[in-house]
N, C-alpha and C positions, 0 to 999 in steps of 0.2 A: 907365477901369478899369485897375487895376494888373495887371501880368504877374507871376504867382507861379510858382516852380519848387518842386514837391513831390517829396521823396525819401522813398520808402516803405521801411520797415525790414522785413527778413525776408520779402520777397515774391520768389517764384521762385528761392529759394536752396536748394540741396541737396534738391530734390524736395518741399519743404514749402510750404504757403501758396501754391498755384498760382493765378495770376490772369493771364488773357490781357490784353494791352495794349488790345485792342478792348473787353473788359469794363471795364477801368479807365477808358477814355475815356467809355463810356456811363454809368458810375457818376458820373463827374465832371459830365457834362452833366445828369444827373438831379438832382444836388446843387445845380444852379444856376450852375455855372461855364460860361464861354463860351470859344470859340476854343481848344478843348482839343487838345493834341498830346502823344502819348507818345514816349519816346525809349528805344530798346533795351529788351530784355525783363527789366530789373532794377528796375522800379518807379520810373521817372522820368516826371513829367507836368508839362507847362506849361499854364497856363490864365489866363484873365482873371477878375477878381472885384473887386467894390467892398469886400469884406471885408478886414480887416487880415490880415497873414500868419498871426498866431496863430489868429485866428478861422477862416480858411480851412483851416488845418491841422486844427483841431478838427472842423469839418464833414466834411472828407474822412476823418479817422480814424474818426469815428462811422459814416459811411456804409460804410466798409470793414468795420467790426466787424459791421454788420448782414448783410453778405454772407459774410464769412469766419468768423464766429463769435467772433472776438476782434479787438481793435484792434491792428494791427501796429506802429503808431508812424509818425508822419508828421512830417518836418522840412521846413519851408517857408523858402525863401530867395529873395531878389531877384537880378536880374541883377547889380546893383552889388555885392552881397555875394559872389556867386560870382566875379566879376572880381577883387575884392580878395583872396579866398582863393587864387586862382591866382597873382596877382601877388606875394603875400606868402609864397609857398612857401619854407620855411626850408631846403629841400634842393635848391638850384638845379641841382646836378650830377646829381641822380637822374633816371633814365629816367621819363617821365611815367606809364608803365604799371606802374612799380614803386613809385609813390608813391600811397598811399591817403589820402584825406581822409575822416575819420570825423566825420559830422555828429551832434551831440548835441541832445537836446530842450531843453537849457538850458546855462548856463555850466558849463564843466568844473570839477569840485571842485578845491580847492587841493591836495588830496592825490592827484590823478589818477594820478600816476606812482609813488606809494609802493610799489605791489605789482607793478611792471613786471618781467617776465622776458623778456629778449630774447637767446636763445641763438644766434641766427644774425646777430648784429651789426646788428639792426634799430635804426633811429634813430627817436626819438619826440619830437614837439614839441607842446605844448599852446598853443592860441591862441583864447581866448574860448569860443565854442560849437563849436569844431572841434579835433580832434586829428589831426595829420599823422603818418603812419607811413611811413618809407622801408624797403622790404623789398629789400635788395640782391640776394637770391637768389630773389625772387618771393614772393608771399603764399600761394601754393597749398600749400606744404609747411611753412610757417613754424610754429614752436612758440611764437611770441610769446604771452605771457599779459599781459593788461592789463584788469583788472576794470572800469575806467572805460568801456570800449567796449561793455559789455553792452547798453546802451540806444541805441547808435549805429547808424547805417547808413553804409556805406562806398562811396565812388566813387573810381576812379582819377583822376589829374589830367587825363587826356585827356577823360574824361566831364564833369568839372567845366567845363572850357573849352568843350566843345561845348554844354552846357546854357546857359552864359552867352551864347554866340553865337546860339543859337536864340531866347533871350529878347530879345536885342538886335534881331534881325530882326523879331520881333513888335512891339516898341516902335517901331521905325522905320516900320512899316506904319501906325501911327496918328499918327506925327509929332508 
């Protein structure tokens, strides 16, 4: 069975769409996923499934919609994809906690950067299904505007690396 990493959008952010990680784990198990593990309180979950990444994401998104009243959006990636995302970081000198990887449900549109407003010298790079944003002053007070991020979910580079590491450990267990 493949190890999938699901990144939930708009869960436990700003006091909305609250979902405990124990409830997320139980929901994943009820949906038929095995070897379920959550990581930090921001909607990250690793699991095993015979389903493709796309199908697993749809199953999880539908299950979440049933509990939360609406589908939050689920992006599913593999360990190899997360490792490549970390390795291909276009801002090598950025502090990992100041670099956000924005995971999109599909390929970024060709015009993704057309309406970019980056007043605090933020740097942005589009790479397939992800958009990297370096926030030199941190993301908390940034006034960055980028409509292409509306359907994305963001994780800092440290989290991306840790999720890849956790997935590698799971894959090593089955050798």
